[in-house]
C-alpha positions in Angstrom: 11.4 36.7 -10.5 12.8 33.4 -11.6 16.3 33.1 -13.2 18.1 30.4 -15.2 21.9 29.7 -15.5 22.5 28.5 -19.0 25.4 27.2 -21.1 26.0 28.5 -24.6 27.6 26.6 -27.5 30.7 28.8 -27.3 34.2 28.3 -25.9 33.4 30.5 -23.0 34.0 29.7 -19.3 31.2 29.5 -16.9 27.4 29.9 -17.1 25.3 32.9 -18.1 22.3 34.1 -16.2 18.9 35.1 -17.8 15.6 35.9 -16.3 12.6 33.6 -17.0 9.5 35.5 -18.3 6.2 34.7 -16.5 4.8 33.0 -19.6 7.7 30.5 -19.6 8.2 29.7 -15.9 6.5 26.4 -16.2 8.5 25.3 -19.2 12.0 26.2 -18.2 13.7 23.5 -16.2 17.2 22.0 -16.0 18.0 20.5 -19.4 15.6 22.7 -21.4 16.5 24.2 -24.7 15.9 27.9 -24.7 16.6 30.7 -27.2 18.6 33.6 -25.7 20.1 36.8 -27.1 23.9 37.0 -26.6 25.4 40.3 -27.6 23.4 42.9 -29.5 22.1 40.8 -32.4 23.1 37.2 -32.0 20.7 34.5 -30.8 21.7 31.0 -29.6 20.2 27.8 -28.3 21.3 27.6 -24.7 20.8 24.6 -22.3 19.5 25.5 -18.9 21.7 24.1 -16.1 19.7 25.5 -13.2 16.4 27.4 -12.7 16.1 29.2 -9.4 14.7 32.1 -7.4 17.4 34.1 -5.7 17.0 36.0 -2.5 17.2 39.3 -4.3 16.6 40.5 -7.9 19.6 40.3 -10.2 20.0 43.6 -12.1 20.7 44.1 -15.9 19.8 40.6 -16.9 18.2 39.8 -20.3 15.1 37.6 -20.6 15.0 34.2 -22.2 13.3 34.7 -25.6 11.5 31.4 -25.9 11.7 27.6 -25.3 11.8 24.9 -28.0 10.1 22.0 -26.2 7.8 21.4 -23.3 10.3 18.8 -21.9 14.1 18.9 -21.1 16.2 17.7 -24.0 19.2 17.0 -21.7 18.8 14.8 -18.6 20.2 15.7 -15.1 22.7 12.8 -15.4 24.0 14.2 -18.7 24.5 17.7 -17.2 26.5 16.1 -14.4 28.5 14.2 -17.0 29.1 17.4 -18.9 30.4 19.1 -15.8 32.8 16.2 -15.2 34.1 16.3 -18.8 34.7 20.0 -18.6 36.4 19.8 -15.2 38.7 16.7 -15.9 39.6 17.6 -19.5 40.1 21.3 -18.7 37.8 22.8 -21.3 34.7 25.0 -21.2 31.1 23.7 -20.7 30.4 25.3 -24.1 33.0 23.0 -25.7 31.3 20.0 -24.2 27.8 21.2 -25.2 29.0 21.6 -28.9 30.5 18.1 -28.9 27.5 16.5 -27.1 24.4 17.8 -28.9 23.8 16.9 -32.6 24.1 20.0 -34.8 20.4 19.9 -35.8 19.5 20.5 -32.1 21.9 23.5 -31.8 20.1 26.5 -33.4 22.0 29.7 -34.2 21.0 32.9 -35.7 22.0 33.4 -39.3 22.8 36.8 -40.7 20.2 37.7 -43.4 20.5 40.5 -45.9 17.5 42.5 -47.2 17.4 45.2 -49.8 16.4 48.7 -48.6 13.5 49.6 -51.1 13.7 53.3 -50.1 17.5 53.6 -50.9 18.5 56.5 -53.2 22.2 56.7 -54.1 24.1 59.9 -53.6 27.2 58.5 -55.3 27.7 55.7 -57.9 28.1 52.2 -56.5 31.2 50.2 -57.4 30.9 47.3 -59.9 30.8 44.7 -57.1 28.3 46.7 -55.1 26.0 46.9 -58.1 26.2 43.1 -58.6 25.2 42.4 -55.0 22.6 45.2 -55.0 20.7 43.7 -58.0 20.9 40.2 -56.4 19.2 41.4 -53.2 15.4 41.4 -52.6 13.3 43.7 -50.4 11.0 40.8 -49.5 13.1 37.7 -49.4 16.1 37.7 -47.1 19.3 36.0 -48.4 22.2 34.7 -46.3 25.9 35.2 -47.1 26.5 32.0 -49.0 23.4 32.5 -51.2 24.6 36.0 -52.1 28.0 34.7 -53.0 26.5 32.0 -55.2 24.1 34.4 -57.0 26.6 37.3 -57.4 29.7 35.1 -58.3 31.8 37.1 -55.8 33.9 34.9 -53.5 34.4 37.2 -50.5 31.2 39.2 -50.5 31.2 40.3 -46.8 33.2 43.6 -47.4 30.8 44.5 -50.3 27.7 43.8 -48.1 29.3 45.9 -45.3 29.7 48.8 -47.8 26.1 48.5 -48.9 24.9 48.4 -45.3 27.0 51.5 -44.4 25.4 53.3 -47.4 21.9 52.2 -46.2 21.4 50.3 -49.4 20.8 47.1 -47.5 20.2 46.0 -43.9 20.8 42.9 -41.9 18.4 40.9 -39.7 18.9 37.9 -37.5 16.6 34.9 -37.4 16.8 31.6 -35.7 17.1 28.7 -38.1 15.9 25.3 -36.9 17.5 22.7 -39.2 15.9 19.6 -37.6 12.8 18.2 -39.2 11.2 14.9 -38.5 10.9 12.5 -41.4 7.3 12.1 -42.6 5.4 10.0 -45.1 1.9 10.8 -46.6 -0.7 8.5 -44.9 -4.4 8.2 -45.2 -7.1 8.1 -42.5 -10.9 8.5 -42.2 -11.9 12.2 -42.1 -14.0 11.5 -39.0 -15.2 8.6 -36.8 -17.7 6.7 -38.9 -19.9 3.9 -37.4 -20.0 0.5 -39.2 -23.4 1.3 -40.6 -22.3 4.7 -41.9 -19.3 3.0 -43.7 -21.5 0.4 -45.2 -23.8 3.1 -46.5 -20.8 5.0 -47.9 -19.7 1.9 -49.8 -23.2 1.5 -51.2 -23.4 5.2 -52.3 -20.1 4.8 -54.2 -21.7 2.0 -56.3 -21.5 4.1 -59.5 -17.9 5.1 -58.8 -16.4 1.6 -58.8 -12.8 2.7 -58.4 -13.5 4.9 -55.4 -15.6 2.1 -53.9 -12.7 -0.3 -54.5 -10.2 2.1 -53.0 -12.3 2.7 -49.9 -12.8 -1.1 -49.4 -9.0 -1.7 -49.7 -8.4 1.2 -47.2 -10.8 -0.4 -44.6 -9.1 -3.7 -45.0 -5.6 -2.3 -44.5 -6.8 -0.3 -41.5 -7.7 -3.5 -39.7 -4.0 -4.0 -38.9 -4.1 -0.9 -36.6 -1.0 0.4 -38.4 -0.7 3.6 -40.4 -2.1 3.2 -44.0 0.5 4.9 -46.2 -0.7 6.6 -49.3 1.8 4.8 -51.6 0.9 1.4 -50.3 -2.9 2.1 -50.5 -2.6 3.2 -54.2 -0.4 0.2 -55.0 -2.8 -2.3 -53.4 -5.9 -0.7 -55.0 -4.0 -0.2 -58.4 -5.7 3.2 -58.9 -4.4 6.7 -59.7 -4.0 9.4 -57.1 -7.0 11.2 -58.7 -9.3 8.5 -57.3 -8.0 9.2 -53.8 -8.4 12.9 -54.3 -12.1 12.4 -55.1 -12.6 10.6 -51.8 -10.8 13.4 -50.0 -13.0 16.0 -51.7 -16.1 14.0 -50.5 -14.7 14.3 -46.9 -14.5 10.5 -46.5 -10.7 10.2 -46.4 -8.0 12.5 -45.3 -4.3 12.7 -46.2 -1.9 13.6 -43.4 1.9 13.5 -42.7 2.8 10.5 -40.5 6.2 10.8 -38.7 8.3 7.8 -39.5 11.7 6.8 -38.3 14.8 7.1 -40.5 15.9 3.7 -39.4 14.2 0.3 -39.6 16.2 -2.6 -38.3 13.4 -5.1 -38.3 11.8 -7.2 -35.6 13.5 -8.1 -32.3 14.5 -11.8 -32.1 16.1 -12.3 -28.7 15.7 -16.1 -29.0 18.0 -16.2 -32.1 20.6 -18.9 -31.2 24.1 -17.8 -30.5 25.5 -20.9 -28.8 28.6 -20.2 -26.9 31.4 -22.8 -27.1 32.9 -24.1 -23.9 35.7 -21.5 -23.9 33.2 -18.6 -24.5 30.8 -20.0 -21.9 33.6 -20.1 -19.3 34.6 -16.5 -20.1 30.9 -15.4 -19.9 30.5 -17.0 -16.5 33.8 -15.4 -15.2 32.6 -12.0 -16.4 29.4 -12.3 -14.5 31.3 -13.4 -11.4 33.7 -10.5 -11.8 30.8 -8.1 -12.1 29.5 -9.3 -8.8 32.6 -7.8 -7.2 33.9 -5.1 -9.6 32.4 -2.5 -11.8 35.0 -2.8 -14.6 36.2 -6.0 -16.1 38.8 -6.5 -18.9 38.1 -9.4 -21.3 41.5 -10.2 -22.8 40.7 -12.5 -25.7 42.9 -13.3 -28.7 41.8 -12.2 -32.1 38.9 -14.3 -33.6 38.1 -15.8 -30.2 34.4 -14.9 -30.5 34.2 -11.9 -28.1 31.2 -10.5 -30.0 29.1 -13.6 -29.2 29.8 -13.0 -25.5 28.9 -9.4 -25.8 25.5 -10.3 -27.4 24.7 -12.7 -24.5 25.6 -10.0 -21.9 23.4 -7.5 -23.8 20.5 -10.0 -23.7 21.0 -10.3 -19.9 20.9 -6.5 -19.5 17.7 -6.2 -21.6 16.0 -8.9 -19.5 16.6 -6.6 -16.5 15.1 -3.6 -18.5 18.5 -1.9 -18.7 20.1 -0.1 -21.6 23.4 -1.0 -23.2 26.0 1.2 -24.8 28.3 -0.7 -27.2 31.3 1.5 -28.2 33.5 0.9 -31.2 36.6 2.8 -32.1 36.0 3.1 -35.9 32.9 3.7 -38.0 34.2 1.0 -40.4 33.5 -1.7 -37.7 29.8 -0.7 -37.3 29.0 -2.0 -40.7 29.7 -5.6 -39.9 28.6 -5.6 -36.2 25.4 -3.7 -37.0 24.2 -6.6 -39.2 24.9 -9.1 -36.4 23.1 -7.0 -33.8 20.2 -6.2 -36.1 19.4 -9.9 -36.4 18.9 -10.2 -32.7 17.8 -6.8 -31.4 16.0 -5.3 -34.4 14.5 -1.9 -33.7 15.6 -2.1 -30.1 19.0 -1.1 -31.6 20.2 2.4 -32.5 23.4 3.2 -34.4 25.1 6.6 -33.8 28.2 8.0 -35.4 29.5 11.0 -37.4 28.7 9.5 -40.9 25.0 9.9 -40.2 23.6 13.3 -41.1 22.3 15.9 -38.6 18.7 14.9 -38.8 19.5 11.2 -38.3 21.5 11.8 -35.2 18.9 14.2 -33.8 16.3 11.5 -34.4 18.3 9.0 -32.4 18.7 11.5 -29.6 15.0 12.4 -29.4 14.0 8.7 -29.6 16.2 7.8 -26.6 14.8 10.7 -24.7 11.1 10.2 -25.4 10.6 6.5 -26.2 11.5 3.4 -24.4 12.0 0.9 -27.2 15.7 1.6 -27.8 17.7 -0.5 -25.5 21.0 -1.0 -27.3 23.1 1.8 -28.7 26.0 0.9 -31.0 28.3 3.9 -31.6 31.6 5.6 -32.0 33.1 7.8 -29.2 30.4 10.6 -29.4 27.7 8.1 -28.3 28.8 8.5 -24.7 26.9 11.9 -24.8 23.5 10.4 -25.6 20.5 10.7 -23.2 20.3 7.3 -21.5 17.7 6.8 -18.9 18.5 3.3 -17.5 22.0 2.5 -18.5 23.1 -0.9 -17.2 26.1 -2.0 -19.2 28.8 -0.3 -21.3 30.9 -2.5 -23.7 34.1 -0.8 -24.9 35.3 -3.0 -27.8 39.0 -2.7 -28.9 39.6 -0.7 -25.7 43.2 -0.1 -26.6 42.4 2.0 -29.7 43.7 5.6 -30.0 40.6 6.5 -32.0 38.7 6.7 -28.7 40.7 9.8 -27.9 39.2 13.1 -29.3 42.1 15.2 -30.7 40.5 18.4 -32.1 38.6 20.4 -31.2 37.9 20.5 -27.4 36.8 18.6 -25.4 39.9 16.3 -25.9 38.3 13.4 -24.0 39.0 9.7 -24.1 35.7 7.9 -24.6 37.1 4.7 -22.9 38.0 6.6 -19.7 34.9 8.8 -19.8 32.7 5.7 -20.2 33.9 4.5 -16.8 32.8 7.7 -15.2 29.5 7.6 -17.1 28.9 4.1 -15.9 29.6 5.1 -12.3 27.0 7.8 -12.5 24.3 5.3 -13.6 25.6 2.4 -11.4 26.3 0.5 -14.6 29.0 -2.1 -15.4 31.8 -1.7 -17.9 33.4 -4.5 -20.0 36.6 -3.6 -21.8 37.4 -6.1 -24.6 40.6 -6.5 -26.7 43.3 -8.9 -27.8 45.9 -6.2 -27.1 45.1 -4.3 -23.9 46.6 -0.9 -23.3 49.4 -0.9 -20.8 47.3 1.2 -18.4 44.3 -1.1 -18.6 46.3 -4.3 -18.1 48.1 -2.7 -15.1 44.8 -1.8 -13.5 43.6 -5.4 -14.1 46.7 -6.9 -12.5 46.5 -4.5 -9.6 43.0 -5.7 -8.9 41.2 -2.4 -9.7 39.5 -4.2 -12.7 38.4 -7.7 -13.0 40.4 -9.8 -15.6 39.0 -12.6 -17.8 41.1 -14.3 -20.4 40.0 -16.1 -23.6 43.0 -17.8 -25.1 41.4 -20.0 -27.8 40.2 -18.9 -31.2 36.7 -19.8 -32.3 36.5 -23.4 -33.4 40.0 -23.9 -32.1 41.6 -22.4 -35.3 45.3 -21.8 -34.7 46.7 -18.3 -34.5 48.3 -17.2 -37.8 51.8 -18.2 -38.6 54.0 -15.1 -38.8 56.9 -15.0 -41.2 59.4 -12.1 -41.0 60.8 -10.9 -44.4 64.2 -9.2 -44.0 63.9 -6.3 -46.5 67.4 -5.0 -45.7 68.9 -8.3 -46.7 66.8 -8.6 -49.8 67.9 -5.1 -50.9 71.5 -6.0 -50.2 71.1 -8.9 -52.6 69.2 -6.7 -55.0 66.1 -8.9 -54.8 63.8 -6.3 -53.4 62.7 -4.6 -56.7 59.3 -3.2 -55.5 57.2 -2.5 -52.4 56.2 -6.1 -52.4 59.0 -8.5 -51.4 59.4 -11.7 -53.5 58.0 -14.0 -50.7 55.0 -11.8 -50.3 54.4 -11.6 -54.0 54.6 -15.4 -54.3 52.1 -15.9 -51.5 49.7 -13.4 -53.0 49.8 -15.2 -56.4 49.2 -18.5 -54.6 46.3 -17.1 -52.6 44.5 -15.7 -55.7 44.9 -19.0 -57.5 43.0 -20.7 -54.7 40.2 -18.1 -54.8 41.2 -16.8 -51.4 41.7 -13.3 -50.2 44.5 -11.1 -48.9 44.9 -7.9 -46.9 47.9 -5.5 -47.3 48.5 -3.1 -44.5 50.4 0.2 -45.0 49.7 2.9 -42.3 50.1 5.8 -44.6 47.7 7.1 -47.3 48.6 8.9 -50.5 51.0 7.9 -53.2 54.3 9.0 -51.8 55.4 10.8 -48.6 57.9 13.1 -50.2 58.6 14.5 -53.7 62.3 15.4 -54.1 64.4 17.0 -56.8 67.2 14.7 -57.9 69.5 17.6 -58.6 69.2 19.8 -55.5 67.1 17.8 -53.1 64.3 20.4 -52.9 61.1 19.1 -51.4 57.7 20.9 -51.5 56.4 21.9 -48.1 53.1 23.5 -47.0 53.1 27.2 -46.7 50.9 27.0 -43.6 52.6 24.1 -41.8 56.2 22.9 -41.3 55.6 19.6 -43.0 56.3 18.1 -46.4 53.4 17.5 -48.8 52.1 14.1 -49.7 51.7 13.3 -53.3 48.2 11.9 -54.3 48.5 10.6 -57.8 44.8 9.9 -58.3 43.8 13.5 -57.5 46.9 14.8 -59.3 47.6 17.0 -56.2 49.9 17.4 -53.3 48.1 17.6 -50.0 49.0 18.7 -46.5 47.7 16.1 -44.1 47.6 18.7 -41.3 45.7 21.7 -42.7 44.2 20.1 -45.8 45.7 22.6 -48.2 46.0 21.3 -51.8 48.8 22.2 -54.3 49.4 21.4 -57.9 52.2 19.0 -58.8 55.2 21.0 -60.1 56.5 20.3 -63.6 60.0 21.3 -62.5 62.0 22.2 -59.4 61.4 25.9 -58.5 65.0 26.2 -57.2 67.1 24.7 -60.0 64.4 24.1 -62.7 65.3 20.5 -63.1 62.4 18.3 -64.4 63.8 15.2 -62.6 61.5 14.9 -59.5 61.5 11.6 -57.6 59.0 10.0 -55.2 60.2 8.8 -51.9 58.2 6.7 -49.5 54.9 5.1 -50.3 51.3 5.1 -49.2 48.3 3.0 -49.9 47.7 4.6 -53.3 51.1 3.6 -54.5 50.7 0.1 -53.0 47.4 -0.2 -55.0 49.2 0.8 -58.2 52.0 -1.7 -57.5 49.6 -4.6 -56.9 47.7 -3.8 -60.1 51.0 -4.0 -62.1 52.3 -7.1 -60.4 48.9 -8.9 -60.1 46.7 -7.8 -63.0 44.2 -10.6 -62.2 43.5 -9.2 -58.7 40.3 -7.3 -57.9 41.5 -4.6 -55.6 39.9 -2.3 -53.0 41.5 0.4 -51.0 40.3 1.5 -47.6 41.8 4.8 -46.2 40.6 8.3 -45.4 40.6 9.2 -49.2 38.3 6.4 -50.2 35.8 6.4 -47.2 34.6 10.0 -47.2 31.1 9.2 -48.4 28.3 8.0 -46.0 28.1 4.5 -47.6 31.8 4.2 -48.6 32.8 1.9 -45.6 29.8 -0.3 -46.2 30.4 -0.6 -49.9 34.1 -1.5 -49.5 33.5 -4.1 -46.8 30.5 -5.6 -48.5 32.4 -6.0 -51.8 35.2 -7.7 -49.9 32.9 -10.0 -47.9 31.0 -11.1 -51.0 34.2 -11.8 -53.0 33.8 -8.9 -55.5 37.3 -7.9 -54.5 40.0 -10.2 -53.3 42.8 -7.9 -52.2 42.1 -5.2 -49.6 44.8 -2.5 -49.2 44.4 -0.2 -46.2 45.6 1.9 -43.3 44.9 1.0 -39.7 41.2 0.9 -40.6 41.7 -2.7 -41.8 43.2 -3.8 -38.4 40.2 -3.1 -36.2 38.1 -6.2 -35.6 36.9 -6.8 -39.1 35.9 -10.5 -39.7 36.4 -11.9 -43.2 36.0 -15.7 -43.8 38.4 -16.1 -46.8 41.4 -14.1 -45.8 44.4 -16.4 -45.7 47.3 -14.0 -46.2 48.0 -10.6 -44.5 51.0 -8.5 -45.6 52.4 -5.9 -43.2 54.5 -3.8 -45.7 56.6 -1.6 -43.4 56.7 -2.6 -39.8 59.7 -0.2 -39.1 57.5 2.9 -39.8 55.3 2.0 -36.9 58.1 1.7 -34.4 60.3 4.7 -35.4 58.2 7.5 -33.9 59.2 9.9 -31.0 56.5 8.9 -28.5 56.7 6.8 -25.4 53.7 4.8 -26.7 55.3 4.0 -30.1 56.2 0.4 -29.3 52.8 -0.2 -27.6 51.0 1.1 -30.7 53.3 -0.9 -33.1 52.7 -4.1 -31.2 48.9 -3.5 -31.1 48.6 -2.7 -34.8 50.7 -5.6 -36.0 49.0 -8.1 -33.7 45.5 -6.8 -34.7 46.1 -6.7 -38.4 47.7 -10.2 -38.2 44.5 -11.4 -36.5 42.6 -10.8 -39.8 44.2 -13.9 -41.3 42.8 -17.4 -41.0 39.6 -16.8 -39.2 37.5 -19.7 -40.5 38.6 -23.4 -40.7 42.2 -22.6 -41.6 45.4 -21.2 -40.1 46.4 -17.9 -41.7 49.7 -16.6 -42.8 51.2 -13.2 -42.0 54.2 -11.8 -43.8 55.9 -9.0 -41.9 58.3 -6.9 -43.9 61.0 -5.2 -41.8 64.6 -4.1 -42.0 65.1 -5.0 -38.3 64.0 -8.6 -37.9 65.7 -8.9 -34.5 63.8 -6.0 -32.9 62.2 -7.2 -29.6 58.7 -5.9 -30.7 58.9 -8.1 -33.8 59.7 -11.0 -31.6 56.8 -10.4 -29.3 54.4 -10.1 -32.3 55.7 -13.4 -33.8 55.3 -15.3 -30.6 52.0 -13.6 -29.7 53.6 -12.9 -26.3 51.6 -10.1 -24.8 52.9 -10.8 -21.2 56.6 -10.3 -22.2 55.7 -7.2 -24.2 53.8 -5.8 -21.2 56.6 -6.5 -18.8 59.2 -4.7 -21.0 56.9 -1.7 -21.3 55.8 -1.4 -17.6 59.4 -1.4 -16.4 60.3 1.5 -18.7 57.1 3.4 -17.7 58.0 3.1 -14.0 61.6 4.2 -14.6 60.7 7.3 -16.6 57.5 8.3 -14.8 54.9 7.7 -17.4 51.4 6.3 -17.2 50.1 4.2 -15.5 52.3 5.5 -12.7 51.9 9.2 -13.5 49.2 11.3 -15.2 50.2 13.4 -18.1 48.9 16.9 -19.1 50.2 18.2 -22.3 50.0 22.0 -22.5 50.0 23.3 -26.1 51.0 26.9 -26.7 50.3 28.5 -30.1 50.9 31.9 -31.7 51.6 33.6 -35.0 54.8 35.4 -33.8 57.5 32.8 -33.0 59.5 35.2 -30.9 56.5 36.1 -28.7 55.5 32.5 -28.6 58.9 31.4 -27.3 58.8 34.1 -24.6 55.3 33.1 -23.5 56.1 29.4 -23.4 59.2 30.1 -21.3 57.2 32.4 -18.9 54.4 29.8 -18.5 56.9 27.1 -17.8 58.6 29.2 -15.2 55.2 29.9 -13.5 54.3 26.3 -13.5 57.6 25.3 -11.9 56.7 27.4 -8.9 54.0 24.9 -8.1 55.1 21.7 -9.8 58.9 21.9 -9.8 60.7 19.1 -11.7 57.4 17.6 -12.8 57.3 20.2 -15.6 59.2 19.4 -18.9 59.8 21.9 -21.7 58.9 24.0 -23.4 59.8 22.0 -26.5 59.2 22.0 -30.2 56.9 19.2 -31.4 57.9 17.2 -34.6 55.5 19.4 -36.6 56.2 22.9 -35.0 53.9 25.0 -37.2 50.3 24.1 -38.3 47.9 26.4 -40.1 50.3 29.3 -39.8 50.5 29.0 -36.0 53.8 28.2 -34.3 53.6 25.5 -31.6 55.4 24.8 -28.4 54.5 22.1 -25.9 55.0 21.8 -22.1 54.5 18.4 -20.5 53.3 18.1 -16.9 53.8 14.7 -15.1 51.7 14.4 -12.0 51.5 11.6 -9.4 48.3 9.5 -9.6 47.4 10.3 -6.1 47.6 14.1 -6.6 44.4 16.0 -6.2 42.9 16.8 -9.6 41.2 19.9 -8.2 44.5 21.3 -6.8 46.4 20.5 -10.0 43.7 22.2 -12.1 43.5 25.3 -9.8 47.3 25.8 -9.9 47.4 25.6 -13.7 44.5 28.1 -14.1 46.2 30.4 -11.6 49.5 30.4 -13.6 47.5 30.8 -16.8 46.0 34.1 -15.4 49.6 35.2 -14.4 50.7 34.6 -18.0 47.8 36.5 -19.6 48.3 39.4 -17.2 51.1 40.3 -19.6 49.5 42.3 -22.4 52.0 41.2 -24.9 50.8 37.6 -24.6 47.1 38.4 -25.4 47.4 36.8 -28.9 48.7 33.5 -27.5 46.4 30.5 -27.6 46.5 27.8 -25.0 44.9 24.4 -24.8 45.2 21.4 -22.5 45.4 17.8 -23.5 44.8 15.7 -20.4 46.0 12.0 -20.7 47.4 12.6 -24.3 47.2 9.6 -26.5 
C-alpha cells in the first residue's frame, strides 16, 4: 500500500498521512492537489508533500478521495521553500499553503442545506423556522449565505440547526471548484475536408449566398493558423448568427469554446531601444562584475537616477540565457506605471501578479507559469515569491527598504525581501536590491562585504536633486500666521505652480478627516468598543472608523457624557487636507490616493493615469505617493507634518521617517527641472530633518548604526516578537509573565517584557508582547526548539488554554 503525507490549508502543525487508492497511485506525486476528508464531513484540497511505501502498513488511515490534475501543481523547489518559510517564520505549513496558493486553487467543502421531503411536524415550527423551511428545496441545495438572502434572516445558522435537529432538513458537503478558465466561442470545420470537398461545398451553397460568403470568409481567416473567433467571423462576413447556425446544422462548421488568456500584453519587442546614459552604463557594468563574485548586490541610486532602465537591461540579459526573472515591488500602485514600461519591451512574456487581481486571474498566472514556457518575467507584490518558477535566474527587489514587503497579518509573517534571497539561493539565481534609501541592515551587509554595492549618484539627464525648504510651523503659529494646514509659503508655491500649468504632490501619512473627535466641555473622545484606540472621523462617509478592526460608528450629535453639542476635530488626515486645498485653491483639480480611494481593482490605475495626463494637478496621498512613481510635471512637493513620522515608539522610527521624506521628495523635479520640496515641521533643527535636507544618507546611516550596536538591535541582533493575546486581561497577564519566566531559563537577559503595546486591545483581545534579542550567530534551530519547548510548558497549565500566541520573526 502506498501512502502520502499531505499539508492541509489549516493552521495545524505537521503533515497528515492518507493512503493512496490503487486507481490513483500513478497520479499522486509530491506537489499534487488531492481531495481528502478531514474530520467526519469536511473535505479539503491538500498538497502532497511526499508519496512513499512504508516498511509496514499504517493502520486507521483514510484514503485520498480524488486528484484534481494529472500533474503536480506545486514544484519540488516550492515545497522546499514552504518548509523554509514555515521553519524560519515559526508558523505552520498550512499557513504557508494558504498564503501561497491562489484561493481559486484551494477547494473546500461547502455546507449545503436540503429540505427533507418526507418531513412531518409533530409540533408547530417557530416563525423563523417556517421562513427558512419554505425557502428550502428538496432538489436544489442552498448554502448558508443563499438562505440568509432568501429568508431575510441575518444569523440563520441556529434556525438551520433547529430544523436539522427536527429532521425537517439535512446537510450535505460537496467540493466547490471556483476556478474556471476563460473561454471564447470559436469556429472550426466539423471534420477534415480535402480541398476538393471544400470547393464542392462552396459550389453547393450557390443558392445560399450568405452561407457561401460566410464559409469563404472563414476559410480565409483560417489561413492565419490562429483560432477563428465567432464574433470576428460574423463581423468580417457582416451576417447574422442565424447564417452560422445553418452551416452548423449542415455539419460543415462547428462552434466550440476556445480557452483564452485573461491578459494580453502584446508582442515582445526585446530590441526596443533603452539607451543607458554613461552613469547608468557604469552602474550596469559594475552590477555584472559584482554578480560574478556575489549572489546579492545593492544598487544604491538616488531618486530619478533611472534604475528601472538598468533593471530592463538586466532582465533582457537573463532572458537571453533562457532564465526567468522575478521583479518585486512593494506596492500595487507602482505596478501601474512599471507594467506599461515592461509591456512595451516584453509583451506577453510578462505576467503581473498581485492581490487586486481576482482569484481566477491569479490562478491563470499560476497555471501558465507551471505548464507553459512563454512567461519569463513576473512583476508582482510580495506574494509573487510563491509562484511556481522553473528556471529562475534573477530577482529584482525594487525599493528594498519598504516595510510593505513585510506581511503583518495573518501568518506567515514573512519579509518578501529576505525570503527572496533564500528563494534565489534555492534556484542558484542572483538578487539585485534597488533603492535610494537602503534599510540599515541591507547597507550594513553591503559595507561588510556580504553583498555587492553599486552606487548611482546622478539623476537622469543630470537633473539636480530637489531643493528642500524647511517651514517652521511652530514659529508661524507663534506669530499667528499659520491659519490652516497649509503654511503660507506652501500655499504661495502651490498657487505659483498651478499658474504655470505644473503639478504638485501633498504628503500626509494619515487617512481620514481627523484623528480625534473631542468634546470641548469635558474632553470626551469616542473610542472603539473592540479596541483601545480612538476613532478616526471620515467626513465623506459620515462615519467614525476604527483603523484596527474596521468597525464603523455614526458621528454623535452630542457628547454622551455631558450632552454638549460642541465637538471639535483634532489632527488631520488626507480627507481634511483635500477639503482644505479645495477651499484655498478652488481652481485646482484634486485627486486623493489613500486606502479609502483605492479599494477598487482599477482605482490605482485611474488615479495615476489622471495625474499623468494632467486631468488632475494636485495629488494628495499617504505613503502610497512616495514609492517610485514617476511624473513629468511635478515641480512642488509638500510634506505637511514631518513630526508625525518621527514621534513613534519604535527603534526604526527615524529610519522610516528619513526614508519616507527622502522618497516623497524625490517625486519633485524629475524631468528637465529642479524641483522644490517644502517640509513643514515644528522642529527644524532635528538631525533627521538635516540629513533629509542635505540628502546625506551616509551621515544618517552612521548615526543609526552606532545606536543599533549600543542597544543590541538589528543588524547586530535578530529580533523575535512574541505576541500573547487573550480575552481575560488577568489571565493574559499571568500567562505572559509565566512565558517570560520560562523563556529566561534559556535566554536570560535576552528576553524583554512582557509589555503593553501602544494599542493594547484589538478586536476584543488584550495584547502583551515579549521581545527576544538573539545574537546573529545563534543557531536558528536551537532558538526555535527552545521557544517551542517553553510554549508547551506554558500550555501544560489548563488555565492558559484560551491564550493565543504568535511569533513575528524580524518584526518591521
